[in-house]
NUVEX-766707 format. One record per residue: x negated, y negated, z of N, C-alpha, C in turn. Coordinates in Angstrom, 1 decimal, m for minus. Example, Ala and Ser with C-alpha at 12.3 -4.5 7.8 and 13.67 -1.06 7.14 Angstrom:
{n.x->m13.2	n.y->5.7	n.z->7.8	ca.x->m12.3	ca.y->4.5	ca.z->7.8	c.x->m13.2	c.y->3.3	c.z->7.8}
{n.x->m12.8	n.y->2.2	n.z->7.1	ca.x->m13.7	ca.y->1.1	ca.z->7.1	c.x->m12.9	c.y->0.0	c.z->7.9}
// end
This chain:
{n.x->m13.6	n.y->37.1	n.z->m18.6	ca.x->m14.6	ca.y->36.1	ca.z->m19.1	c.x->m14.7	c.y->35.0	c.z->m18.2}
{n.x->m15.9	n.y->34.6	n.z->m17.8	ca.x->m16.2	ca.y->33.5	ca.z->m16.9	c.x->m16.5	c.y->32.2	c.z->m17.7}
{n.x->m15.7	n.y->31.2	n.z->m17.5	ca.x->m15.8	ca.y->29.9	ca.z->m18.2	c.x->m16.8	c.y->29.0	c.z->m17.4}
{n.x->m17.8	n.y->28.5	n.z->m18.1	ca.x->m18.7	ca.y->27.6	ca.z->m17.5	c.x->m18.3	c.y->26.1	c.z->m17.4}
{n.x->m17.1	n.y->25.9	n.z->m16.8	ca.x->m16.5	ca.y->24.6	ca.z->m16.7	c.x->m17.4	c.y->23.6	c.z->m16.0}
{n.x->m18.0	n.y->24.0	n.z->m14.9	ca.x->m18.8	ca.y->23.1	ca.z->m14.2	c.x->m20.1	c.y->22.7	c.z->m14.9}
{n.x->m20.5	n.y->23.5	n.z->m15.9	ca.x->m21.7	ca.y->23.2	ca.z->m16.6	c.x->m21.5	c.y->22.3	c.z->m17.9}
{n.x->m20.2	n.y->22.1	n.z->m18.2	ca.x->m20.0	ca.y->21.3	ca.z->m19.4	c.x->m20.4	c.y->19.9	c.z->m19.3}
{n.x->m20.1	n.y->19.3	n.z->m18.2	ca.x->m20.5	ca.y->17.9	ca.z->m17.9	c.x->m22.0	c.y->17.8	c.z->m17.9}
{n.x->m22.7	n.y->18.8	n.z->m17.3	ca.x->m24.1	ca.y->18.8	ca.z->m17.2	c.x->m24.7	c.y->18.9	c.z->m18.6}
{n.x->m24.1	n.y->19.7	n.z->m19.5	ca.x->m24.5	ca.y->19.8	ca.z->m20.9	c.x->m24.5	c.y->18.5	c.z->m21.6}
{n.x->m23.4	n.y->17.7	n.z->m21.4	ca.x->m23.3	ca.y->16.4	ca.z->m22.0	c.x->m24.3	c.y->15.4	c.z->m21.5}
{n.x->m24.7	n.y->15.6	n.z->m20.2	ca.x->m25.6	ca.y->14.7	ca.z->m19.6	c.x->m27.1	c.y->15.1	c.z->m19.8}
{n.x->m27.3	n.y->16.3	n.z->m20.4	ca.x->m28.6	ca.y->16.8	ca.z->m20.7	c.x->m29.3	c.y->17.3	c.z->m19.5}
{n.x->m28.6	n.y->17.8	n.z->m18.5	ca.x->m29.2	ca.y->18.2	ca.z->m17.2	c.x->m29.4	c.y->19.7	c.z->m17.1}
{n.x->m29.1	n.y->20.5	n.z->m18.2	ca.x->m29.3	ca.y->22.0	ca.z->m18.2	c.x->m30.7	c.y->22.4	c.z->m18.6}
{n.x->m31.1	n.y->23.5	n.z->m18.0	ca.x->m32.4	ca.y->24.1	ca.z->m18.5	c.x->m32.1	c.y->24.7	c.z->m19.9}
{n.x->m33.1	n.y->25.1	n.z->m20.6	ca.x->m33.0	ca.y->25.7	ca.z->m22.0	c.x->m32.2	c.y->27.0	c.z->m21.9}
{n.x->m32.4	n.y->27.8	n.z->m20.9	ca.x->m31.7	ca.y->29.1	ca.z->m20.7	c.x->m30.2	c.y->28.8	c.z->m20.5}
{n.x->m29.9	n.y->27.9	n.z->m19.6	ca.x->m28.4	ca.y->27.5	ca.z->m19.3	c.x->m27.8	c.y->26.9	c.z->m20.5}
{n.x->m28.5	n.y->26.1	n.z->m21.2	ca.x->m28.0	ca.y->25.4	ca.z->m22.4	c.x->m27.6	c.y->26.5	c.z->m23.5}
{n.x->m28.5	n.y->27.4	n.z->m23.7	ca.x->m28.3	ca.y->28.5	ca.z->m24.7	c.x->m27.1	c.y->29.3	c.z->m24.3}
{n.x->m27.0	n.y->29.6	n.z->m23.0	ca.x->m25.8	ca.y->30.4	ca.z->m22.5	c.x->m24.5	c.y->29.7	c.z->m22.7}
{n.x->m24.4	n.y->28.4	n.z->m22.4	ca.x->m23.2	ca.y->27.6	ca.z->m22.6	c.x->m22.9	c.y->27.5	c.z->m24.1}
{n.x->m23.9	n.y->27.2	n.z->m24.9	ca.x->m23.6	ca.y->27.1	ca.z->m26.4	c.x->m23.1	c.y->28.4	c.z->m27.0}
{n.x->m23.6	n.y->29.6	n.z->m26.5	ca.x->m23.1	ca.y->30.8	ca.z->m27.0	c.x->m21.6	c.y->31.0	c.z->m26.6}
{n.x->m21.3	n.y->30.6	n.z->m25.4	ca.x->m19.9	ca.y->30.7	ca.z->m24.9	c.x->m19.0	c.y->29.8	c.z->m25.7}
{n.x->m19.5	n.y->28.6	n.z->m26.0	ca.x->m18.6	ca.y->27.6	ca.z->m26.7	c.x->m18.3	c.y->28.1	c.z->m28.1}
{n.x->m19.2	n.y->28.9	n.z->m28.7	ca.x->m18.9	ca.y->29.4	ca.z->m30.1	c.x->m17.7	c.y->30.4	c.z->m30.1}
{n.x->m17.5	n.y->31.1	n.z->m29.0	ca.x->m16.4	ca.y->32.1	ca.z->m28.9	c.x->m15.2	c.y->31.7	c.z->m28.1}
{n.x->m15.2	n.y->30.5	n.z->m27.4	ca.x->m14.1	ca.y->30.2	ca.z->m26.5	c.x->m13.6	c.y->28.8	c.z->m26.9}
{n.x->m12.4	n.y->28.8	n.z->m27.5	ca.x->m11.9	ca.y->27.5	ca.z->m27.9	c.x->m11.4	c.y->26.6	c.z->m26.8}
{n.x->m10.8	n.y->27.2	n.z->m25.7	ca.x->m10.4	ca.y->26.3	ca.z->m24.5	c.x->m11.6	c.y->25.5	c.z->m23.9}
{n.x->m12.8	n.y->26.2	n.z->m23.8	ca.x->m13.9	ca.y->25.5	ca.z->m23.3	c.x->m14.4	c.y->24.4	c.z->m24.3}
{n.x->m14.3	n.y->24.7	n.z->m25.6	ca.x->m14.7	ca.y->23.8	ca.z->m26.6	c.x->m13.8	c.y->22.5	c.z->m26.5}
{n.x->m12.5	n.y->22.8	n.z->m26.3	ca.x->m11.6	ca.y->21.6	ca.z->m26.2	c.x->m11.9	c.y->20.8	c.z->m24.9}
{n.x->m12.2	n.y->21.5	n.z->m23.9	ca.x->m12.6	ca.y->20.8	ca.z->m22.6	c.x->m13.8	c.y->20.0	c.z->m22.8}
{n.x->m14.8	n.y->20.5	n.z->m23.5	ca.x->m16.0	ca.y->19.8	ca.z->m23.8	c.x->m15.7	c.y->18.5	c.z->m24.6}
{n.x->m14.9	n.y->18.7	n.z->m25.6	ca.x->m14.5	ca.y->17.6	ca.z->m26.5	c.x->m13.8	c.y->16.5	c.z->m25.6}
{n.x->m12.9	n.y->16.9	n.z->m24.7	ca.x->m12.2	ca.y->16.0	ca.z->m23.9	c.x->m13.1	c.y->15.2	c.z->m22.9}
{n.x->m14.1	n.y->15.9	n.z->m22.4	ca.x->m15.1	ca.y->15.3	ca.z->m21.5	c.x->m15.9	c.y->14.3	c.z->m22.3}
{n.x->m16.3	n.y->14.7	n.z->m23.6	ca.x->m17.0	ca.y->13.8	ca.z->m24.4	c.x->m16.2	c.y->12.5	c.z->m24.8}
{n.x->m14.9	n.y->12.7	n.z->m25.0	ca.x->m14.1	ca.y->11.5	ca.z->m25.3	c.x->m13.9	c.y->10.6	c.z->m24.1}
{n.x->m13.7	n.y->11.2	n.z->m22.9	ca.x->m13.6	ca.y->10.4	ca.z->m21.7	c.x->m14.9	c.y->9.6	c.z->m21.4}
{n.x->m16.0	n.y->10.3	n.z->m21.6	ca.x->m17.3	ca.y->9.7	ca.z->m21.4	c.x->m17.5	c.y->8.5	c.z->m22.3}
{n.x->m17.2	n.y->8.7	n.z->m23.6	ca.x->m17.3	ca.y->7.6	ca.z->m24.6	c.x->m16.4	c.y->6.5	c.z->m24.3}
{n.x->m15.1	n.y->6.8	n.z->m23.8	ca.x->m14.2	ca.y->5.7	ca.z->m23.5	c.x->m14.7	c.y->4.9	c.z->m22.4}
{n.x->m15.2	n.y->5.5	n.z->m21.3	ca.x->m15.7	ca.y->4.8	ca.z->m20.2	c.x->m16.9	c.y->3.9	c.z->m20.5}
{n.x->m17.8	n.y->4.5	n.z->m21.4	ca.x->m18.9	ca.y->3.7	ca.z->m21.8	c.x->m18.6	c.y->2.6	c.z->m22.7}
{n.x->m17.5	n.y->2.6	n.z->m23.4	ca.x->m17.1	ca.y->1.6	ca.z->m24.3	c.x->m16.4	c.y->0.4	c.z->m23.6}
{n.x->m16.1	n.y->0.5	n.z->m22.3	ca.x->m15.5	ca.y->m0.6	ca.z->m21.6	c.x->m16.4	c.y->m1.8	c.z->m21.5}
{n.x->m15.9	n.y->m3.0	n.z->m21.6	ca.x->m16.8	ca.y->m4.1	ca.z->m21.5	c.x->m17.3	c.y->m4.3	c.z->m20.0}
{n.x->m18.5	n.y->m4.9	n.z->m19.9	ca.x->m19.0	ca.y->m5.2	ca.z->m18.6	c.x->m18.5	c.y->m6.6	c.z->m18.2}
{n.x->m18.0	n.y->m6.6	n.z->m17.0	ca.x->m17.4	ca.y->m7.9	ca.z->m16.5	c.x->m18.4	c.y->m8.5	c.z->m15.5}
{n.x->m18.6	n.y->m9.8	n.z->m15.6	ca.x->m19.4	ca.y->m10.5	ca.z->m14.6	c.x->m18.5	c.y->m10.9	c.z->m13.4}
{n.x->m19.0	n.y->m10.7	n.z->m12.2	ca.x->m18.3	ca.y->m11.1	ca.z->m11.0	c.x->m18.2	c.y->m12.6	c.z->m10.9}
{n.x->m17.1	n.y->m13.2	n.z->m10.4	ca.x->m17.1	ca.y->m14.6	ca.z->m10.2	c.x->m18.1	c.y->m15.0	c.z->m9.1}
{n.x->m18.6	n.y->m16.2	n.z->m9.1	ca.x->m19.6	ca.y->m16.6	ca.z->m8.1	c.x->m19.0	c.y->m16.5	c.z->m6.7}
{n.x->m19.9	n.y->m16.0	n.z->m5.9	ca.x->m19.5	ca.y->m15.9	ca.z->m4.5	c.x->m18.8	c.y->m14.6	c.z->m4.1}
{n.x->m18.4	n.y->m13.8	n.z->m5.1	ca.x->m17.7	ca.y->m12.6	ca.z->m4.8	c.x->m18.6	c.y->m11.4	c.z->m4.7}
{n.x->m19.8	n.y->m11.5	n.z->m5.1	ca.x->m20.8	ca.y->m10.4	ca.z->m5.1	c.x->m21.7	c.y->m10.7	c.z->m3.9}
{n.x->m22.7	n.y->m9.7	n.z->m3.8	ca.x->m23.7	ca.y->m9.9	ca.z->m2.7	c.x->m24.6	c.y->m11.1	c.z->m3.1}
{n.x->m25.2	n.y->m11.7	n.z->m2.1	ca.x->m26.1	ca.y->m12.8	ca.z->m2.3	c.x->m27.4	c.y->m12.3	c.z->m3.0}
{n.x->m28.0	n.y->m13.1	n.z->m3.8	ca.x->m29.2	ca.y->m12.7	ca.z->m4.6	c.x->m30.5	c.y->m13.0	c.z->m3.8}
{n.x->m30.6	n.y->m12.4	n.z->m2.6	ca.x->m31.8	ca.y->m12.6	ca.z->m1.9	c.x->m32.3	c.y->m11.2	c.z->m1.4}
{n.x->m33.2	n.y->m11.2	n.z->m0.4	ca.x->m33.8	ca.y->m9.9	ca.z->0.0	c.x->m32.8	c.y->m9.0	c.z->0.6}
{n.x->m31.7	n.y->m9.5	n.z->1.2	ca.x->m30.7	ca.y->m8.6	ca.z->1.8	c.x->m29.6	c.y->m8.3	c.z->0.9}
{n.x->m29.8	n.y->m8.4	n.z->m0.4	ca.x->m28.7	ca.y->m8.2	ca.z->m1.4	c.x->m28.2	c.y->m6.8	c.z->m1.4}
{n.x->m29.0	n.y->m5.8	n.z->m1.1	ca.x->m28.6	ca.y->m4.4	ca.z->m1.1	c.x->m27.9	c.y->m4.0	c.z->0.2}
{n.x->m27.9	n.y->m4.9	n.z->1.2	ca.x->m27.3	ca.y->m4.5	ca.z->2.5	c.x->m25.9	c.y->m5.0	c.z->2.5}
{n.x->m25.0	n.y->m4.1	n.z->2.7	ca.x->m23.6	ca.y->m4.4	ca.z->2.8	c.x->m23.1	c.y->m4.2	c.z->4.3}
{n.x->m22.7	n.y->m5.3	n.z->5.0	ca.x->m22.3	ca.y->m5.1	ca.z->6.4	c.x->m21.1	c.y->m4.3	c.z->6.5}
{n.x->m21.1	n.y->m3.4	n.z->7.5	ca.x->m19.9	ca.y->m2.5	ca.z->7.7	c.x->m19.1	c.y->m3.1	c.z->8.9}
{n.x->m17.8	n.y->m3.2	n.z->8.7	ca.x->m17.0	ca.y->m3.6	ca.z->9.8	c.x->m16.3	c.y->m2.3	c.z->10.3}
{n.x->m16.5	n.y->m2.2	n.z->11.6	ca.x->m16.0	ca.y->m1.0	ca.z->12.2	c.x->m14.9	c.y->m1.3	c.z->13.2}
{n.x->m13.8	n.y->m0.6	n.z->13.2	ca.x->m12.8	ca.y->m0.7	ca.z->14.2	c.x->m13.1	c.y->0.2	c.z->15.3}
{n.x->m12.7	n.y->m0.2	n.z->16.5	ca.x->m13.0	ca.y->0.6	ca.z->17.7	c.x->m12.2	c.y->1.9	c.z->17.5}
{n.x->m12.7	n.y->3.0	n.z->18.0	ca.x->m12.0	ca.y->4.3	ca.z->17.9	c.x->m10.6	c.y->4.2	c.z->18.6}
{n.x->m9.8	n.y->5.2	n.z->18.2	ca.x->m8.4	ca.y->5.2	ca.z->18.7	c.x->m8.4	c.y->5.5	c.z->20.2}
{n.x->m9.4	n.y->6.2	n.z->20.7	ca.x->m9.4	ca.y->6.6	ca.z->22.1	c.x->m9.6	c.y->5.4	c.z->23.0}
{n.x->m10.2	n.y->4.3	n.z->22.4	ca.x->m10.4	ca.y->3.1	ca.z->23.2	c.x->m9.0	c.y->2.5	c.z->23.5}
{n.x->m8.1	n.y->2.4	n.z->22.5	ca.x->m6.8	ca.y->1.9	ca.z->22.7	c.x->m6.0	c.y->2.8	c.z->23.7}
{n.x->m6.1	n.y->4.1	n.z->23.5	ca.x->m5.4	ca.y->5.0	ca.z->24.4	c.x->m5.9	c.y->4.9	c.z->25.9}
{n.x->m7.2	n.y->4.7	n.z->26.0	ca.x->m7.8	ca.y->4.5	ca.z->27.4	c.x->m7.3	c.y->3.2	c.z->28.0}
{n.x->m7.2	n.y->2.2	n.z->27.2	ca.x->m6.7	ca.y->0.9	ca.z->27.7	c.x->m5.3	c.y->1.0	c.z->28.2}
{n.x->m4.5	n.y->1.7	n.z->27.3	ca.x->m3.0	ca.y->1.9	ca.z->27.7	c.x->m2.9	c.y->2.7	c.z->28.9}
{n.x->m3.7	n.y->3.7	n.z->29.1	ca.x->m3.6	ca.y->4.6	ca.z->30.3	c.x->m4.0	c.y->3.8	c.z->31.6}
{n.x->m5.1	n.y->2.9	n.z->31.5	ca.x->m5.5	ca.y->2.1	ca.z->32.6	c.x->m4.4	c.y->1.1	c.z->33.0}
{n.x->m3.8	n.y->0.5	n.z->32.0	ca.x->m2.7	ca.y->m0.4	ca.z->32.2	c.x->m1.5	c.y->0.3	c.z->32.9}
{n.x->m1.1	n.y->1.4	n.z->32.4	ca.x->m0.1	ca.y->2.2	ca.z->33.0	c.x->m0.4	c.y->2.6	c.z->34.5}
{n.x->m1.7	n.y->2.9	n.z->34.7	ca.x->m2.1	ca.y->3.2	ca.z->36.1	c.x->m1.9	c.y->2.0	c.z->37.0}
{n.x->m2.4	n.y->0.8	n.z->36.6	ca.x->m2.2	ca.y->m0.4	ca.z->37.4	c.x->m0.8	c.y->m0.7	c.z->37.6}
{n.x->0.1	n.y->m0.6	n.z->36.6	ca.x->1.5	ca.y->m0.9	ca.z->36.8	c.x->2.1	c.y->0.1	c.z->37.8}
{n.x->1.7	n.y->1.4	n.z->37.7	ca.x->2.3	ca.y->2.4	ca.z->38.6	c.x->1.8	c.y->2.1	c.z->40.1}
{n.x->0.6	n.y->1.8	n.z->40.3	ca.x->0.1	ca.y->1.5	ca.z->41.6	c.x->0.7	c.y->0.3	c.z->42.2}
{n.x->0.9	n.y->m0.8	n.z->41.3	ca.x->1.5	ca.y->m2.0	ca.z->41.8	c.x->3.0	c.y->m1.7	c.z->42.2}
{n.x->3.6	n.y->m0.9	n.z->41.5	ca.x->5.0	ca.y->m0.6	ca.z->41.8	c.x->5.1	c.y->0.2	c.z->43.1}
{n.x->4.2	n.y->1.1	n.z->43.3	ca.x->4.2	ca.y->1.9	ca.z->44.6	c.x->3.9	c.y->1.0	c.z->45.8}
{n.x->2.9	n.y->0.2	n.z->45.6	ca.x->2.4	ca.y->m0.6	ca.z->46.8	c.x->3.1	c.y->m1.9	c.z->47.0}
{n.x->4.0	n.y->m2.3	n.z->46.1	ca.x->4.7	ca.y->m3.5	ca.z->46.3	c.x->5.7	c.y->m3.4	c.z->47.5}
{n.x->5.8	n.y->m4.5	n.z->48.3	ca.x->6.8	ca.y->m4.4	ca.z->49.4	c.x->8.2	c.y->m4.2	c.z->48.9}
{n.x->9.0	n.y->m3.5	n.z->49.7	ca.x->10.4	ca.y->m3.3	ca.z->49.2	c.x->11.1	c.y->m4.6	c.z->49.3}
{n.x->12.0	n.y->m4.8	n.z->48.3	ca.x->12.8	ca.y->m6.0	ca.z->48.2	c.x->14.2	c.y->m5.6	c.z->48.7}
{n.x->14.8	n.y->m6.5	n.z->49.6	ca.x->16.1	ca.y->m6.3	ca.z->50.1	c.x->17.0	c.y->m7.4	c.z->49.6}
{n.x->18.2	n.y->m7.1	n.z->49.2	ca.x->19.2	ca.y->m8.0	ca.z->48.8	c.x->20.2	c.y->m8.2	c.z->49.9}
{n.x->19.7	n.y->m8.9	n.z->50.9	ca.x->20.6	ca.y->m9.1	ca.z->52.1	c.x->21.0	c.y->m10.6	c.z->52.0}
{n.x->22.3	n.y->m10.8	n.z->52.0	ca.x->22.9	ca.y->m12.2	ca.z->52.0	c.x->23.7	c.y->m12.3	c.z->53.3}
{n.x->23.4	n.y->m13.2	n.z->54.0	ca.x->24.1	ca.y->m13.5	ca.z->55.3	c.x->25.2	c.y->m14.5	c.z->54.9}
{n.x->26.4	n.y->m14.3	n.z->55.4	ca.x->27.5	ca.y->m15.1	ca.z->55.1	c.x->27.4	c.y->m16.5	c.z->55.7}
{n.x->26.8	n.y->m16.7	n.z->56.9	ca.x->26.6	ca.y->m18.0	ca.z->57.4	c.x->25.6	c.y->m18.8	c.z->56.6}
{n.x->24.5	n.y->m18.2	n.z->56.1	ca.x->23.6	ca.y->m18.9	ca.z->55.3	c.x->24.2	c.y->m19.4	c.z->54.0}
{n.x->25.0	n.y->m18.5	n.z->53.4	ca.x->25.7	ca.y->m18.8	ca.z->52.1	c.x->26.7	c.y->m20.0	c.z->52.4}
{n.x->27.4	n.y->m19.9	n.z->53.5	ca.x->28.3	ca.y->m21.0	ca.z->53.8	c.x->27.6	c.y->m22.3	c.z->54.0}
{n.x->26.5	n.y->m22.3	n.z->54.8	ca.x->25.7	ca.y->m23.5	ca.z->55.0	c.x->25.2	c.y->m24.1	c.z->53.7}
{n.x->24.7	n.y->m23.2	n.z->52.8	ca.x->24.1	ca.y->m23.7	ca.z->51.6	c.x->25.2	c.y->m24.3	c.z->50.7}
{n.x->26.4	n.y->m23.6	n.z->50.6	ca.x->27.5	ca.y->m24.1	ca.z->49.8	c.x->28.0	c.y->m25.4	c.z->50.4}
{n.x->28.2	n.y->m25.4	n.z->51.7	ca.x->28.7	ca.y->m26.6	ca.z->52.3	c.x->27.8	c.y->m27.8	c.z->52.1}
{n.x->26.5	n.y->m27.6	n.z->52.2	ca.x->25.5	ca.y->m28.7	ca.z->52.0	c.x->25.6	c.y->m29.1	c.z->50.5}
{n.x->25.8	n.y->m28.3	n.z->49.6	ca.x->25.8	ca.y->m28.6	ca.z->48.2	c.x->27.1	c.y->m29.4	c.z->47.9}
{n.x->28.2	n.y->m29.0	n.z->48.5	ca.x->29.4	ca.y->m29.7	ca.z->48.2	c.x->29.5	c.y->m31.1	c.z->48.8}
{n.x->28.7	n.y->m31.3	n.z->49.9	ca.x->28.7	ca.y->m32.6	ca.z->50.5	c.x->27.9	c.y->m33.5	c.z->49.7}
{n.x->26.9	n.y->m33.0	n.z->48.9	ca.x->26.1	ca.y->m33.9	ca.z->48.1	c.x->26.7	c.y->m34.1	c.z->46.7}
{n.x->27.6	n.y->m33.2	n.z->46.3	ca.x->28.2	ca.y->m33.3	ca.z->44.9	c.x->29.7	c.y->m33.5	c.z->45.1}
{n.x->30.2	n.y->m34.7	n.z->45.0	ca.x->31.6	ca.y->m34.9	ca.z->45.3	c.x->32.5	c.y->m34.2	c.z->44.2}
{n.x->32.0	n.y->m34.0	n.z->43.1	ca.x->32.9	ca.y->m33.4	ca.z->42.0	c.x->33.2	c.y->m32.0	c.z->42.4}
{n.x->32.4	n.y->m31.3	n.z->43.2	ca.x->32.7	ca.y->m30.0	ca.z->43.6	c.x->33.4	c.y->m29.9	c.z->44.9}
{n.x->33.4	n.y->m31.0	n.z->45.7	ca.x->34.1	ca.y->m31.0	ca.z->47.0	c.x->35.6	c.y->m30.7	c.z->46.8}
{n.x->36.0	n.y->m29.7	n.z->47.6	ca.x->37.5	ca.y->m29.4	ca.z->47.5	c.x->38.3	c.y->m30.6	c.z->48.0}
{n.x->39.4	n.y->m30.9	n.z->47.4	ca.x->40.3	ca.y->m32.0	ca.z->47.8	c.x->41.4	c.y->m31.4	c.z->48.7}
{n.x->41.9	n.y->m32.3	n.z->49.5	ca.x->43.1	ca.y->m31.9	ca.z->50.3	c.x->44.3	c.y->m31.9	c.z->49.4}
{n.x->45.1	n.y->m30.9	n.z->49.5	ca.x->46.2	ca.y->m30.8	ca.z->48.6	c.x->47.2	c.y->m32.0	c.z->48.9}
{n.x->47.7	n.y->m32.5	n.z->47.8	ca.x->48.7	ca.y->m33.6	ca.z->47.9	c.x->50.1	c.y->m32.9	c.z->47.6}
{n.x->51.1	n.y->m33.2	n.z->48.4	ca.x->52.4	ca.y->m32.6	ca.z->48.1	c.x->52.9	c.y->m33.1	c.z->46.7}
{n.x->53.6	n.y->m32.2	n.z->46.0	ca.x->54.1	ca.y->m32.5	ca.z->44.7	c.x->55.1	c.y->m33.7	c.z->44.8}
{n.x->55.9	n.y->m33.9	n.z->45.7	ca.x->56.8	ca.y->m35.0	ca.z->45.8	c.x->56.1	c.y->m36.3	c.z->45.9}
{n.x->55.0	n.y->m36.4	n.z->46.7	ca.x->54.3	ca.y->m37.6	ca.z->46.8	c.x->53.7	c.y->m38.0	c.z->45.5}
{n.x->53.2	n.y->m37.0	n.z->44.7	ca.x->52.6	ca.y->m37.3	ca.z->43.4	c.x->53.7	c.y->m38.0	c.z->42.5}
{n.x->54.9	n.y->m37.5	n.z->42.5	ca.x->55.9	ca.y->m37.9	ca.z->41.6	c.x->56.6	c.y->m39.2	c.z->42.1}
{n.x->57.0	n.y->m39.2	n.z->43.4	ca.x->57.8	ca.y->m40.4	ca.z->43.9	c.x->57.0	c.y->m41.4	c.z->44.7}
{n.x->55.7	n.y->m41.1	n.z->45.0	ca.x->55.0	ca.y->m42.0	ca.z->45.8	c.x->55.0	c.y->m41.5	c.z->47.3}
{n.x->54.4	n.y->m42.3	n.z->48.1	ca.x->54.3	ca.y->m41.8	ca.z->49.5	c.x->55.7	c.y->m41.9	c.z->50.2}
{n.x->56.0	n.y->m40.9	n.z->51.0	ca.x->57.3	ca.y->m40.8	ca.z->51.6	c.x->57.2	c.y->m41.6	c.z->52.9}
{n.x->58.2	n.y->m42.4	n.z->53.1	ca.x->58.2	ca.y->m43.3	ca.z->54.3	c.x->59.2	c.y->m42.8	c.z->55.3}
// end
């Protein structure tokens, strides 16, 4: 037995031809599951229609002028645009890495000594002191 489930809503809305309507009504007399489905559709339809109509707060709906039926669409750029931008960025970083001059970490000891020596002469707190014998610290200068 073929159930006319898709025709039940059309029957409620009055959209069936006389022949289709007669066929569905004959089926409903003999099929209790379809009759229950029709009753459920009727109940749902009545429940939705009984809901109160709500007014939109001012400013939340479209403007009441000639362009009221036009809703502007906001479109995000496609995903491929972000992927292409990332690929181009990666390409530039790769080329910059390849073409950059090589860096060397060469430290010459005489330059380091000159820089340290110049710094210690300007900052007395870092300047190394000459060691004082322990006996002189305790007893004073030896004569």
